[in-house]
Structure formats: structure tokens, C-alpha cells
All heavy atoms as an XYZ file, in Angstrom:
936
protein
N       9.047      8.054      8.878
C       9.249      8.068      7.438
C       9.520      9.496      7.017
O       8.831     10.416      7.378
C       7.999      7.530      6.759
C       8.130      7.492      5.277
S       6.833      6.547      4.447
C       7.099      4.972      5.112
N      10.612      9.682      6.260
C      11.024     11.014      5.873
C      10.370     11.529      4.611
O       9.768     12.585      4.595
C      12.541     11.058      5.677
C      13.284     10.756      6.955
O      12.740     10.827      8.034
N      14.548     10.352      6.829
N      10.502     10.754      3.523
C      10.007     11.218      2.227
C       9.535     10.025      1.380
O      10.170      8.973      1.397
C      11.123     11.978      1.510
C      10.710     12.595      0.194
C      11.839     13.364     -0.466
N      12.199     14.503      0.331
C      13.448     14.753      0.781
N      14.431     13.948      0.512
N      13.692     15.828      1.495
N       8.467     10.228      0.665
C       7.913      9.273     -0.276
C       8.066      9.798     -1.697
O       7.763     10.954     -1.949
C       6.424      9.003      0.028
C       5.820      8.069     -1.006
C       6.229      8.473      1.439
N       8.553      8.924     -2.582
C       8.612      9.258     -4.010
C       7.407      8.612     -4.651
O       7.226      7.427     -4.552
C       9.887      8.736     -4.644
C       9.940      8.797     -6.174
C       9.839     10.256     -6.661
C      11.235      8.150     -6.710
N       6.593      9.433     -5.313
C       5.402      8.968     -5.993
C       5.628      9.080     -7.491
O       5.853     10.199     -8.004
C       4.121      9.777     -5.583
C       2.923      9.286     -6.370
C       3.873      9.681     -4.088
N       5.600      7.949     -8.182
C       5.772      7.931     -9.664
C       4.438      7.461    -10.224
O       4.035      6.309    -10.046
C       6.879      6.938    -10.080
C       8.218      7.316     -9.403
C       7.046      6.976    -11.619
C       9.314      6.279     -9.624
N       3.781      8.378    -10.872
C       2.443      8.076    -11.446
C       2.243      8.966    -12.693
O       2.542     10.147    -12.652
C       1.370      8.328    -10.422
C       0.037      7.663    -10.745
O      -0.478      7.916    -11.863
O      -0.435      6.897     -9.930
N       1.708      8.369    -13.750
C       1.504      9.131    -14.981
C       0.312     10.071    -14.877
O       0.233     11.041    -15.657
C       1.289      8.159    -16.135
C       2.514      7.305    -16.404
C       2.282      6.221    -17.419
O       1.171      5.761    -17.613
N       3.359      5.780    -18.056
N      -0.621      9.819    -13.979
C      -1.786     10.665    -13.831
C      -1.491     11.786    -12.844
O      -1.232     11.572    -11.621
C      -2.938      9.814    -13.285
C      -4.240     10.580    -13.219
O      -4.263     11.706    -12.746
N      -5.293      9.948    -13.645
N      -1.499     13.028    -13.347
C      -1.155     14.187    -12.517
C      -2.031     14.315    -11.276
O      -1.582     14.594    -10.179
C      -1.245     15.458    -13.365
C      -0.855     16.676    -12.595
C      -0.931     17.912    -13.487
N      -0.696     19.088    -12.741
C      -0.771     20.300    -13.203
N      -1.125     20.481    -14.464
N      -0.540     21.324    -12.450
N      -3.356     14.121    -11.476
C      -4.300     14.265    -10.340
C      -3.973     13.240     -9.241
O      -4.036     13.573     -8.043
C      -5.707     14.131    -10.851
N      -3.704     12.028     -9.646
C      -3.367     10.953     -8.673
C      -2.093     11.291     -7.929
O      -2.013     11.158     -6.702
C      -3.233      9.596     -9.402
O      -4.454      9.309    -10.086
C      -2.952      8.497     -8.389
N      -1.058     11.739     -8.656
C       0.216     12.128     -8.039
C      -0.005     13.214     -6.989
O       0.455     13.126     -5.865
C       1.178     12.694     -9.070
C       2.020     11.727     -9.761
C       3.157     12.391    -10.569
N       2.891     13.680    -11.214
C       2.494     13.810    -12.469
N       2.287     12.760    -13.209
N       2.292     14.984    -12.986
N      -0.734     14.244     -7.404
C      -0.947     15.383     -6.522
C      -1.799     15.002     -5.327
O      -1.542     15.463     -4.203
C      -1.505     16.581     -7.291
C      -0.530     17.167     -8.271
C      -1.099     18.278     -9.109
O      -2.305     18.585     -9.014
O      -0.310     18.855     -9.883
N      -2.829     14.213     -5.534
C      -3.703     13.800     -4.427
C      -2.899     13.010     -3.382
O      -2.990     13.256     -2.194
C      -4.862     12.948     -4.930
C      -5.793     12.493     -3.828
C      -6.863     11.546     -4.363
O      -6.719     10.947     -5.431
N      -7.938     11.443     -3.615
N      -2.098     12.056     -3.820
C      -1.290     11.276     -2.905
C      -0.232     12.140     -2.258
O       0.049     12.028     -1.051
C      -0.635     10.098     -3.639
C      -0.021      8.973     -2.784
C      -1.034      8.451     -1.758
C       0.438      7.833     -3.669
N       0.338     13.074     -2.989
C       1.293     14.020     -2.446
C       0.714     14.875     -1.362
O       1.309     15.072     -0.283
N      -0.508     15.379     -1.567
C      -1.161     16.182     -0.517
C      -1.505     15.362      0.706
O      -1.406     15.833      1.849
C      -2.407     16.834     -1.095
C      -2.173     17.951     -2.110
C      -3.502     18.394     -2.769
C      -1.452     19.095     -1.463
N      -1.913     14.093      0.505
C      -2.163     13.238      1.648
C      -0.879     12.996      2.450
O      -0.925     12.995      3.702
C      -2.663     11.849      1.182
C      -4.117     11.887      0.672
C      -4.532     10.457      0.224
O      -3.959      9.451      0.622
N      -5.550     10.408     -0.614
N       0.244     12.832      1.771
C       1.494     12.656      2.488
C       1.824     13.884      3.320
O       2.190     13.780      4.484
C       2.652     12.384      1.482
S       2.611     10.761      0.726
N       1.721     15.036      2.679
C       2.000     16.318      3.398
C       1.074     16.477      4.579
O       1.506     16.989      5.635
C       1.915     17.505      2.428
C       2.981     17.514      1.334
C       2.694     18.674      0.360
C       4.358     17.636      1.911
N      -0.164     16.076      4.476
C      -1.104     16.150      5.553
C      -0.733     15.285      6.719
O      -1.135     15.501      7.869
N       0.059     14.239      6.478
C       0.518     13.329      7.536
C       1.959     13.664      7.945
O       2.624     12.867      8.587
C       0.487     11.907      7.035
C      -0.905     11.307      6.786
C      -1.644     10.940      8.080
N      -0.875     10.121      8.956
C      -0.861      8.787      9.011
N      -1.658      8.105      8.175
N      -0.117      8.135      9.881
N       2.440     14.840      7.589
C       3.804     15.283      7.874
C       4.865     14.364      7.287
O       5.909     14.089      7.908
C       4.017     15.449      9.388
C       3.183     16.572      9.953
O       2.953     17.570      9.227
O       2.742     16.464     11.118
N       4.592     13.852      6.104
C       5.545     13.022      5.396
C       5.944     13.792      4.130
O       5.092     14.235      3.382
C       4.900     11.666      4.981
C       5.846     10.847      4.116
C       4.486     10.895      6.217
N       7.228     13.972      3.922
C       7.735     14.659      2.760
C       7.386     13.878      1.499
O       7.164     12.649      1.567
N       7.307     14.530      0.380
C       6.920     13.870     -0.840
C       7.730     14.455     -2.012
O       8.085     15.654     -2.050
C       5.412     14.009     -1.090
C       5.013     15.451     -1.331
C       4.935     13.124     -2.213
N       8.056     13.586     -2.940
C       8.641     13.978     -4.225
C       7.769     13.338     -5.293
O       7.356     12.196     -5.160
C      10.112     13.491     -4.313
N       7.501     14.091     -6.360
C       6.593     13.593     -7.378
C       7.333     13.432     -8.706
O       8.202     14.252     -9.029
C       5.421     14.556     -7.586
C       4.588     14.890     -6.339
C       3.548     15.929     -6.664
C       3.933     13.624     -5.801
N       7.002     12.361     -9.442
C       7.589     12.163    -10.787
C       6.559     11.593    -11.682
O       5.693     10.792    -11.279
C       8.787     11.205    -10.678
N       6.592     12.012    -12.939
C       5.591     11.575    -13.928
C       5.950     10.200    -14.503
O       5.059      9.452    -14.908
C       5.474     12.593    -15.042
C       4.414     12.240    -16.071
C       4.238     13.346    -17.123
O       4.914     14.396    -17.045
O       3.420     13.139    -18.022
N       7.223      9.885    -14.548
C       7.648      8.584    -15.120
C       8.883      8.071    -14.386
O       9.424      8.757    -13.523
C       7.894      8.738    -16.621
C       8.920      9.811    -16.932
O       9.984      9.834    -16.340
N       8.579     10.709    -17.842
N       9.306      6.880    -14.704
C      10.412      6.233    -14.006
C      11.724      7.025    -14.216
O      12.517      7.160    -13.289
C      10.549      4.764    -14.448
C      11.793      4.132    -13.803
C       9.321      3.968    -14.044
N      11.917      7.553    -15.411
C      13.155      8.353    -15.663
C      13.258      9.529    -14.703
O      14.293      9.756    -14.108
C      13.190      8.831    -17.112
S      13.421      7.507    -18.303
N      12.165     10.285    -14.561
C      12.136     11.396    -13.609
C      12.338     10.887    -12.182
O      13.026     11.515    -11.393
C      10.826     12.163    -13.681
C      10.655     13.018    -14.937
C       9.351     13.750    -14.946
O       8.738     13.915    -13.883
O       8.928     14.145    -16.034
N      11.748      9.731    -11.878
C      11.866      9.136    -10.571
C      13.303      8.791    -10.238
O      13.774      9.036     -9.135
N      14.021      8.240    -11.219
C      15.434      7.895    -11.000
C      16.217      9.139    -10.762
O      17.105      9.175     -9.877
C      15.988      7.101    -12.208
C      17.495      6.968    -12.165
C      15.345      5.692    -12.242
N      15.956     10.226    -11.480
C      16.671     11.490    -11.241
C      16.446     11.994     -9.834
O      17.349     12.424     -9.160
C      16.187     12.545    -12.256
C      16.816     12.345    -13.604
C      16.526     13.559    -14.521
N      16.365     13.008    -15.850
C      15.256     13.002    -16.564
N      14.171     13.564    -16.116
N      15.203     12.466    -17.771
N      15.183     11.853     -9.345
C      14.887     12.248     -7.976
C      15.680     11.390     -7.008
O      16.277     11.891     -6.030
C      13.362     12.164     -7.697
C      13.075     12.290     -6.205
C      12.610     13.196     -8.522
N      15.670     10.076     -7.229
C      16.390      9.163     -6.347
C      17.853      9.426     -6.269
O      18.507      9.196     -5.227
C      16.135      7.706     -6.761
C      14.711      7.214     -6.551
C      14.539      5.846     -7.216
C      14.390      7.117     -5.058
N      18.449      9.913     -7.374
C      19.845     10.217     -7.387
C      20.204     11.513     -6.641
O      21.338     11.730     -6.263
C      20.375     10.297     -8.817
C      20.381      8.973     -9.576
C      20.730      9.190    -11.045
C      21.314      7.966     -8.947
N      19.176     12.319     -6.393
C      19.432     13.605     -5.714
C      18.834     13.724     -4.310
O      19.298     14.543     -3.557
C      18.934     14.753     -6.577
O      17.552     14.669     -6.762
N      17.823     12.916     -4.018
C      17.168     13.006     -2.689
C      17.031     11.645     -2.049
O      16.682     10.688     -2.720
C      15.733     13.597     -2.870
C      15.557     14.988     -3.333
C      14.082     15.270     -3.585
C      16.075     15.969     -2.279
N      17.265     11.567     -0.758
C      16.970     10.296     -0.049
C      15.492     10.146      0.127
O      14.765     11.111      0.429
C      17.708     10.453      1.269
C      17.788     11.914      1.495
C      17.843     12.541      0.135
N      14.959      8.935     -0.053
C      13.555      8.639      0.188
C      13.433      7.414      1.051
O      14.331      6.568      1.122
C      12.757      8.476     -1.112
C      12.821      9.718     -1.988
C      13.227      7.275     -1.886
N      12.289      7.319      1.727
C      12.025      6.164      2.620
C      11.142      5.102      1.960
O      11.071      4.005      2.389
C      11.360      6.605      3.898
O      12.141      7.581      4.543
N      10.396      5.550      0.900
C       9.482      4.673      0.211
C       9.291      5.157     -1.230
O       9.245      6.339     -1.475
C       8.129      4.689      0.946
C       6.971      3.924      0.305
C       7.234      2.415      0.294
C       5.669      4.224      1.041
N       9.197      4.190     -2.117
C       8.899      4.478     -3.522
C       7.544      3.886     -3.834
O       7.320      2.714     -3.617
C       9.975      3.915     -4.461
C      11.337      4.444     -4.125
C       9.600      4.184     -5.932
C      12.493      3.698     -4.783
N       6.659      4.696     -4.375
C       5.316      4.235     -4.814
C       5.246      4.491     -6.319
O       5.401      5.611     -6.771
C       4.184      4.974     -4.118
C       2.841      4.497     -4.579
C       4.321      4.879     -2.610
N       5.047      3.425     -7.094
C       5.074      3.554     -8.536
C       3.855      2.860     -9.121
O       3.476      1.801     -8.709
C       6.396      3.000     -9.123
C       6.593      1.558     -8.829
C       6.445      3.215    -10.647
N       3.247      3.528    -10.065
C       2.094      2.993    -10.801
C       2.580      1.903    -11.733
O       3.566      2.076    -12.481
C       1.418      4.101    -11.585
C       0.323      3.690    -12.492
C      -0.072      4.820    -13.450
O       0.693      5.723    -13.729
O      -1.209      4.697    -13.927
N       1.904      0.746    -11.756
C       2.316     -0.369    -12.594
C       2.407      0.058    -14.074
O       3.282     -0.412    -14.790
C       1.379     -1.541    -12.410
N       1.471      0.875    -14.530
C       1.450      1.293    -15.923
C       2.677      2.117    -16.308
O       2.985      2.226    -17.485
C       0.177      2.093    -16.216
N       3.388      2.672    -15.327
C       4.568      3.495    -15.630
C       5.808      2.594    -15.820
O       6.826      3.082    -16.282
C       4.818      4.460    -14.500
N       5.702      1.316    -15.472
C       6.858      0.436    -15.589
C       6.895     -0.175    -16.988
O       5.952     -0.864    -17.414
C       6.742     -0.679    -14.531
C       6.699     -0.186    -13.078
C       6.488     -1.344    -12.126
C       7.960      0.584    -12.751
N       7.945      0.072    -17.735
C       8.082     -0.383    -19.096
C       9.003     -1.548    -19.271
O       8.910     -2.257    -20.271
C       8.602      0.765    -19.991
C       7.668      1.974    -19.968
C       6.429      1.735    -20.774
N       5.610      2.943    -20.790
C       4.351      2.960    -20.448
N       3.739      1.866    -20.054
N       3.641      4.084    -20.506
N       9.884     -1.773    -18.301
C      10.807     -2.932    -18.365
C      10.206     -4.147    -17.705
O       9.096     -4.057    -17.194
C      12.131     -2.510    -17.659
C      12.841     -1.260    -18.148
C      14.020     -0.928    -17.267
C      13.318     -1.444    -19.589
N      10.924     -5.202    -17.666
C      10.436     -6.395    -16.957
C      10.464     -6.138    -15.462
O      11.179     -5.225    -14.990
C      11.289     -7.624    -17.296
O      12.545     -7.514    -16.664
N       9.727     -6.932    -14.690
C       9.734     -6.736    -13.243
C      11.127     -6.902    -12.686
O      11.555     -6.172    -11.804
C       8.751     -7.692    -12.550
O       9.075     -9.032    -12.942
C       7.324     -7.379    -12.906
N      11.877     -7.878    -13.190
C      13.234     -8.085    -12.695
C      14.131     -6.892    -13.018
O      14.943     -6.483    -12.180
C      13.820     -9.372    -13.331
C      15.249     -9.671    -12.926
C      15.683    -11.033    -13.346
N      17.103    -11.254    -13.293
C      17.864    -11.201    -12.246
N      17.387    -10.820    -11.080
N      19.167    -11.450    -12.296
N      14.042     -6.356    -14.218
C      14.854     -5.195    -14.601
C      14.529     -3.995    -13.723
O      15.418     -3.247    -13.316
C      14.631     -4.859    -16.091
C      15.236     -5.891    -17.023
C      14.782     -5.716    -18.460
O      13.646     -5.288    -18.714
O      15.611     -6.042    -19.339
N      13.253     -3.794    -13.406
C      12.885     -2.689    -12.514
C      13.389     -2.972    -11.092
O      13.833     -2.031    -10.430
C      11.383     -2.468    -12.515
C      10.940     -1.637    -13.666
N      11.231     -0.305    -13.798
C      10.234     -1.954    -14.780
C      10.732      0.168    -14.926
N      10.144     -0.822    -15.543
N      13.360     -4.212    -10.643
C      13.877     -4.523     -9.316
C      15.357     -4.165     -9.223
O      15.798     -3.582     -8.235
C      13.605     -5.994     -9.002
N      16.112     -4.550    -10.254
C      17.504     -4.247    -10.281
C      17.736     -2.736    -10.347
O      18.585     -2.193     -9.599
C      18.201     -4.940    -11.483
C      19.620     -4.450    -11.646
C      18.183     -6.469    -11.290
N      16.989     -2.037    -11.167
C      17.123     -0.579    -11.293
C      16.898      0.090     -9.952
O      17.729      0.890     -9.500
C      16.113     -0.046    -12.320
C      16.018      1.483    -12.420
C      17.300      2.053    -12.994
C      14.803      1.860    -13.279
N      15.793     -0.214     -9.292
C      15.480      0.455     -8.022
C      16.474      0.100     -6.947
O      16.839      0.928     -6.126
C      14.047      0.161     -7.544
C      13.014      0.863     -8.327
C      11.983      0.175     -8.968
C      13.006      2.256     -8.446
C      10.974      0.834     -9.683
C      12.033      2.947     -9.182
C      11.017      2.208     -9.770
N      16.957     -1.134     -6.945
C      17.978     -1.537     -5.930
C      19.277     -0.831     -6.184
O      19.986     -0.508     -5.233
C      18.162     -3.052     -5.963
C      19.042     -3.574     -4.849
C      18.532     -3.248     -3.434
O      17.330     -3.183     -3.234
O      19.384     -3.074     -2.540
N      19.630     -0.572     -7.388
C      20.887      0.130     -7.715
C      20.831      1.606     -7.329
O      21.799      2.137     -6.811
C      21.196      0.023     -9.196
C      21.505     -1.387     -9.676
C      22.995     -1.706     -9.610
N      23.212     -3.109     -9.811
C      23.636     -3.665    -10.930
N      23.788     -2.918    -11.986
N      23.845     -4.969    -11.013
N      19.711      2.269     -7.578
C      19.647      3.704     -7.298
C      19.137      4.022     -5.898
O      19.377      5.110     -5.391
C      18.825      4.466     -8.373
C      19.503      4.415     -9.721
C      17.391      4.003     -8.428
N      18.436      3.052     -5.267
C      17.897      3.275     -3.920
C      17.979      2.003     -3.139
O      16.956      1.365     -2.872
C      16.487      3.817     -3.971
N      19.187      1.574     -2.771
C      19.342      0.260     -2.118
C      18.558      0.175     -0.799
O      18.625      1.085      0.028
C      20.840      0.132     -1.850
C      21.472      1.274     -2.556
C      20.440      2.268     -2.928
N      17.783     -0.891     -0.648
C      17.068     -1.135      0.574
C      15.772     -0.361      0.766
O      15.065     -0.568      1.740
N      15.424      0.512     -0.159
C      14.210      1.281     -0.033
C      13.023      0.449     -0.549
O      13.074     -0.075     -1.674
C      14.313      2.629     -0.870
C      12.979      3.373     -0.827
C      15.439      3.484     -0.322
N      11.989      0.296      0.258
C      10.859     -0.525     -0.205
C      10.134      0.149     -1.374
O      10.020      1.378     -1.448
C       9.933     -0.596      0.985
C      10.433      0.356      2.014
C      11.829      0.781      1.609
N       9.687     -0.705     -2.322
C       8.973     -0.223     -3.500
C       7.569     -0.806     -3.489
O       7.425     -2.026     -3.369
C       9.684     -0.610     -4.790
C       8.911     -0.131     -6.015
C      11.111     -0.062     -4.823
N       6.579      0.042     -3.590
C       5.192     -0.400     -3.693
C       4.681     -0.104     -5.098
O       4.858      1.005     -5.596
C       4.329      0.338     -2.670
C       4.705      0.002     -1.286
S       3.434      0.576     -0.172
C       3.428     -0.751      0.970
N       4.065     -1.056     -5.715
C       3.492     -0.910     -7.050
C       2.005     -0.844     -6.890
O       1.382     -1.702     -6.258
C       3.911     -2.119     -7.930
C       3.243     -1.992     -9.310
C       5.388     -2.210     -8.080
N       1.401      0.180     -7.499
C      -0.043      0.332     -7.453
C      -0.624     -0.254     -8.724
O      -0.121      0.002     -9.831
C      -0.513      1.798     -7.297
O      -0.033      2.545     -8.434
C       0.090      2.417     -6.037
N      -1.657     -1.066     -8.539
C      -2.319     -1.692     -9.719
C      -3.811     -1.425     -9.656
O      -4.353     -1.160     -8.580
C      -2.063     -3.229     -9.748
C      -0.571     -3.524     -9.903
C      -2.608     -3.929     -8.508
N      -4.456     -1.509    -10.784
C      -5.909     -1.367    -10.827
C      -6.585     -2.557    -10.212
O      -6.022     -3.655    -10.103
N      -7.824     -2.403     -9.814
C      -8.596     -3.487     -9.206
C      -8.752     -4.670    -10.176
O      -8.928     -5.813     -9.755
C      -9.944     -2.990     -8.774
N      -8.688     -4.384    -11.462
C      -8.848     -5.429    -12.450
C      -7.550     -6.106    -12.881
O      -7.552     -6.916    -13.816
C      -9.572     -4.866    -13.708
C      -8.789     -3.735    -14.339
O      -7.876     -3.173    -13.679
O      -9.116     -3.391    -15.474
N      -6.430     -5.772    -12.215
C      -5.150     -6.400    -12.573
C      -5.167     -7.906    -12.334
O      -5.656     -8.366    -11.297
C      -4.047     -5.743    -11.712
N      -4.675     -8.648    -13.321
C      -4.694    -10.095    -13.154
C      -3.814    -10.568    -12.013
O      -2.809     -9.926    -11.682
C      -4.153    -10.608    -14.493
C      -3.925     -9.443    -15.355
C      -4.138     -8.196    -14.575
N      -4.168    -11.672    -11.425
C      -3.389    -12.252    -10.324
C      -1.960    -12.506    -10.750
O      -1.036    -12.288     -9.952
C      -4.045    -13.570     -9.853
C      -3.370    -14.293     -8.724
C      -3.290    -13.435     -7.472
C      -4.066    -15.613     -8.445
N      -1.728    -12.918    -11.959
C      -0.400    -13.201    -12.464
C       0.492    -11.954    -12.391
O       1.657    -12.033    -12.077
C      -0.419    -13.736    -13.911
C      -1.084    -15.070    -14.073
C      -2.594    -14.983    -14.157
O      -3.140    -13.879    -14.345
O      -3.265    -16.017    -14.020
N      -0.093    -10.814    -12.712
C       0.672     -9.552    -12.675
C       1.052     -9.227    -11.240
O       2.220     -8.866    -10.973
C      -0.197     -8.407    -13.256
O      -0.517     -8.736    -14.589
C       0.568     -7.107    -13.222
N       0.116     -9.350    -10.331
C       0.385     -9.064     -8.903
C       1.480    -10.011     -8.382
O       2.370     -9.559     -7.714
C      -0.905     -9.258     -8.085
C      -1.951     -8.207     -8.429
C      -3.291     -8.595     -7.736
N      -4.360     -7.703     -8.078
C      -4.715     -6.659     -7.350
N      -4.094     -6.387     -6.228
N      -5.658     -5.862     -7.730
N       1.333    -11.272     -8.701
C       2.327    -12.273     -8.202
C       3.711    -11.968     -8.787
O       4.721    -12.060     -8.076
C       1.880    -13.682     -8.518
C       2.949    -14.707     -8.256
C       0.627    -14.028     -7.743
N       3.775    -11.621    -10.045
C       5.076    -11.297    -10.683
C       5.745    -10.146     -9.957
O       6.964    -10.198     -9.702
C       4.872    -10.943    -12.166
N       5.007     -9.099     -9.632
C       5.563     -7.975     -8.880
C       6.055     -8.411     -7.522
O       7.131     -8.031     -7.071
C       4.561     -6.821     -8.755
C       4.410     -6.006    -10.016
C       3.146     -5.785    -10.560
C       5.475     -5.428    -10.656
C       3.012     -5.066    -11.701
C       5.344     -4.692    -11.806
C       4.067     -4.491    -12.350
N       5.250     -9.193     -6.819
C       5.645     -9.643     -5.494
C       6.841    -10.557     -5.508
O       7.704    -10.494     -4.635
C       4.435    -10.298     -4.808
C       3.396     -9.301     -4.398
C       2.212     -9.898     -3.671
O       2.206    -11.105     -3.405
O       1.299     -9.116     -3.351
N       6.934    -11.429     -6.513
C       8.108    -12.293     -6.633
C       9.390    -11.517     -6.918
O      10.461    -11.955     -6.623
C       7.878    -13.360     -7.711
C       6.891    -14.452     -7.316
C       6.638    -15.397     -8.492
C       7.381    -15.238     -6.105
N       9.239    -10.339     -7.546
C      10.398     -9.480     -7.823
C      10.796     -8.668     -6.613
O      11.802     -7.951     -6.626
C      10.101     -8.560     -9.010
N      10.012     -8.752     -5.532
C      10.369     -8.041     -4.312
C       9.569     -6.763     -4.059
O       9.856     -6.063     -3.081
N       8.587     -6.483     -4.906
C       7.721     -5.295     -4.698
C       6.528     -5.688     -3.839
O       6.116     -6.809     -3.813
C       7.258     -4.787     -6.046
C       8.325     -4.376     -6.991
C       8.430     -4.990     -8.244
C       9.266     -3.420     -6.659
C       9.418     -4.639     -9.142
C      10.258     -3.045     -7.563
C      10.352     -3.653     -8.801
N       6.003     -4.681     -3.184
C       4.734     -4.838     -2.492
C       3.666     -4.303     -3.402
O       3.864     -3.281     -4.072
C       4.734     -4.119     -1.135
C       5.724     -4.786     -0.206
C       5.617     -4.258      1.173
N       6.569     -4.940      2.022
C       7.302     -4.339      2.925
N       7.187     -3.053      3.140
N       8.167     -5.007      3.663
N       2.516     -4.931     -3.463
C       1.489     -4.549     -4.422
C       0.254     -4.050     -3.645
O      -0.188     -4.655     -2.680
C       1.067     -5.728     -5.308
C      -0.046     -5.347     -6.266
C       2.279     -6.255     -6.050
N      -0.249     -2.859     -4.047
C      -1.472     -2.304     -3.474
C      -2.421     -1.914     -4.607
O      -2.004     -1.592     -5.705
C      -1.182     -1.060     -2.568
C      -0.444     -1.466     -1.346
C      -0.421     -0.014     -3.309
N      -3.723     -1.998     -4.302
C      -4.735     -1.683     -5.295
C      -5.096     -0.207     -5.292
O      -5.211      0.391     -4.203
C      -6.007     -2.538     -5.047
O      -5.610     -3.896     -5.015
C      -7.014     -2.325     -6.108
N      -5.235      0.395     -6.474
C      -5.622      1.791     -6.580
C      -7.117      1.925     -6.282
O      -7.854      1.013     -6.587
C      -5.342      2.313     -7.981
C      -3.912      2.315     -8.361
C      -3.705      2.565     -9.829
O      -4.612      2.363    -10.670
N      -2.527      3.032    -10.191
N      -7.575      3.000     -5.763
C      -6.850      4.162     -5.244
C      -6.166      3.843     -3.928
O      -6.671      3.055     -3.145
C      -7.928      5.248     -5.082
C      -9.168      4.481     -4.836
C      -9.039      3.194     -5.575
N      -5.042      4.489     -3.726
C      -4.211      4.211     -2.581
C      -4.316      5.387     -1.600
O      -4.297      6.531     -2.014
C      -2.752      4.000     -3.003
C      -1.870      3.732     -1.810
C      -2.617      2.883     -3.999
N      -4.346      5.064     -0.307
C      -4.303      6.148      0.710
C      -2.973      6.079      1.392
O      -2.310      5.023      1.432
C      -5.445      5.956      1.724
O      -5.172      4.843      2.544
N      -2.565      7.156      1.968
C      -1.296      7.226      2.699
C      -1.334      6.282      3.876
O      -0.375      5.599      4.185
C      -0.977      8.666      3.139
C       0.243      8.702      4.068
C      -0.729      9.515      1.920
N      -2.479      6.213      4.563
C      -2.611      5.284      5.693
C      -2.323      3.844      5.268
O      -1.651      3.116      5.981
C      -4.002      5.381      6.303
C      -4.256      6.723      6.954
O      -3.254      7.369      7.431
O      -5.404      7.171      6.979
N      -2.849      3.466      4.128
C      -2.622      2.100      3.627
C      -1.145      1.883      3.315
O      -0.604      0.826      3.632
C      -3.467      1.907      2.378
C      -3.367      0.504      1.756
C      -4.197      0.337      0.508
O      -4.759      1.328      0.003
O      -4.254     -0.812      0.046
N      -0.508      2.872      2.713
C       0.940      2.761      2.424
C       1.735      2.600      3.686
O       2.610      1.720      3.784
C       1.423      3.964      1.595
C       0.858      4.126      0.209
C       1.399      5.416     -0.394
C       1.162      2.956     -0.646
N       1.496      3.479      4.622
C       2.252      3.432      5.870
C       2.006      2.139      6.613
O       2.942      1.561      7.200
C       1.900      4.635      6.761
C       2.213      6.003      6.176
C       1.749      7.112      7.118
C       3.714      6.146      5.916
N       0.782      1.640      6.591
C       0.459      0.390      7.262
C       1.171     -0.760      6.581
O       1.756     -1.612      7.252
C      -1.066      0.171      7.218
C      -1.446     -1.097      7.967
O      -1.025     -1.235      9.157
O      -2.162     -1.936      7.412
N       1.220     -0.793      5.271
C       1.898     -1.881      4.577
C       3.396     -1.848      4.810
O       4.031     -2.900      4.948
C       1.638     -1.754      3.051
C       0.265     -2.194      2.647
C       0.342     -3.464      1.866
C      -1.029     -3.839      1.401
N      -1.133     -5.216      1.009
N       3.974     -0.650      4.899
C       5.410     -0.545      5.120
C       5.751     -0.973      6.562
O       6.682     -1.717      6.810
C       5.912      0.906      4.837
C       7.321      1.065      5.358
C       5.858      1.173      3.359
N       4.991     -0.454      7.523
C       5.295     -0.705      8.943
C       4.918     -2.078      9.425
O       5.620     -2.683     10.219
C       4.610      0.377      9.789
C       5.200      1.759      9.523
C       4.340      2.877     10.112
O       3.342      2.578     10.810
O       4.740      4.052      9.916
N       3.777     -2.622      8.979
C       3.334     -3.890      9.511
C       3.275     -5.001      8.499
O       3.037     -6.136      8.873
C       1.907     -3.747     10.133
O       0.993     -3.389      9.100
C       1.908     -2.716     11.237
N       3.484     -4.715      7.267
C       3.398     -5.741      6.224
C       4.532     -6.708      6.289
O       5.541     -6.473      6.986
N       4.376     -7.825      5.623
C       5.467     -8.808      5.622
C       6.691     -8.221      4.928
O       6.525     -7.380      4.062
C       4.876     -9.981      4.851
C       3.804     -9.399      3.999
C       3.271     -8.218      4.789
N       7.877     -8.615      5.338
C       9.028     -8.062      4.692
C       9.067     -8.437      3.206
O       8.661     -9.549      2.838
C      10.212     -8.731      5.431
C       9.614     -9.891      6.099
C       8.166     -9.600      6.309
N       9.491     -7.506      2.406
C       9.572     -7.748      0.973
C      10.668     -8.799      0.720
O      11.609     -8.937      1.467
C       9.882     -6.448      0.222
N      10.514     -9.510     -0.376
C      11.522    -10.475     -0.774
C      12.771     -9.700     -1.166
O      12.690     -8.573     -1.658
C      11.044    -11.304     -1.967
C       9.863    -12.190     -1.729
C       9.380    -12.752     -3.045
C      10.190    -13.295     -0.765
N      13.935    -10.261     -0.972
C      15.141     -9.546     -1.401
C      15.147     -9.410     -2.895
O      14.812    -10.317     -3.628
C      16.309    -10.467     -0.964
C      15.674    -11.758     -0.519
C      14.214    -11.535     -0.365
N      15.440     -8.189     -3.329
C      15.486     -7.966     -4.782
C      16.808     -8.374     -5.349
O      17.829     -8.221     -4.714
C      15.219     -6.452     -5.059
C      13.795     -6.098     -4.784
C      13.527     -4.679     -5.110
N      13.865     -3.886     -3.941
C      13.966     -2.602     -3.922
N      13.785     -1.897     -5.015
N      14.227     -1.940     -2.828
N      16.796     -8.886     -6.560
C      18.061     -9.332     -7.178
C      18.985     -8.156     -7.382
O      18.570     -7.026     -7.615
C      17.615     -9.939     -8.514
C      16.193     -9.512     -8.734
C      15.644     -9.056     -7.429
N      20.276     -8.432     -7.314
C      21.264     -7.366     -7.495
C      21.998     -7.496     -8.812
O      22.870     -6.693     -9.068
C      22.310     -7.395     -6.312
O      22.880     -8.645     -6.289
C      21.578     -7.050     -5.012
N      21.698     -8.475     -9.601
C      22.385     -8.588    -10.888
C      21.447     -8.879    -12.014
O      20.339     -9.088    -11.861
C      23.492     -9.596    -10.851
S      23.001    -11.184    -10.260
């Protein structure tokens, strides 16, 4: 894995996950919101996108289309709180995202990407 894009509104969470990535010799790019994340994706190749559910303002389908357009084939993991309703988790998974519960460790991310079930194909239109 070359580089992970972390999109999270909480600065401490972004930096903690970023430092964990660097500690595992995985490059990292950090963004505070989806707009910044898209700018990063347009300028840098990434192997994985990790985005906080609270940072997503559009529908799950619209975000699936957005990420597929700017980073085709790159897996997207959505982090949710432990209290997130099952319906929310299922909606993200049906849109093609992988869902992990916060706090997230780099080991958990790498494990989900390498051994997890393949993500559903994201819609292209």
C-alpha cells in the first residue's frame, strides 16, 4: 500500500491515524473535509480512502459516484461511531463502502483491505 487519504473533521484523529500510517511505512495525506480530500485525490495517487461518516454531506450514492469518478477502483472505508445505527452501516455497505467502527487502527484498516470481502461495485452514474 502506497498512500492512505484520511478525511476526518477532528484534527487529533486525523493526525493520530496519520502517524500510525507513517509508523507502518505507509504514506498518508490528510484532509479536513471531502472538498479538500477531492483536491488531494486529483493531485496524488492513493491506495485507500478513509473518511469519517460525519464528513459526508451528500447521499451515500452521490458519494460513491464522486469517489469513483476522482479515484476509480480505490477502496473507500467509512468510519462510524460505535452508536451508529445498523441502517446507516448497511446503507454505506450497499453503496460499496467498507465500514469500520471508531477508533480505527492502521492494522484494522490494512486487514480489512487485504483480507476483507471485496467491496460491492460502486455505481458509475
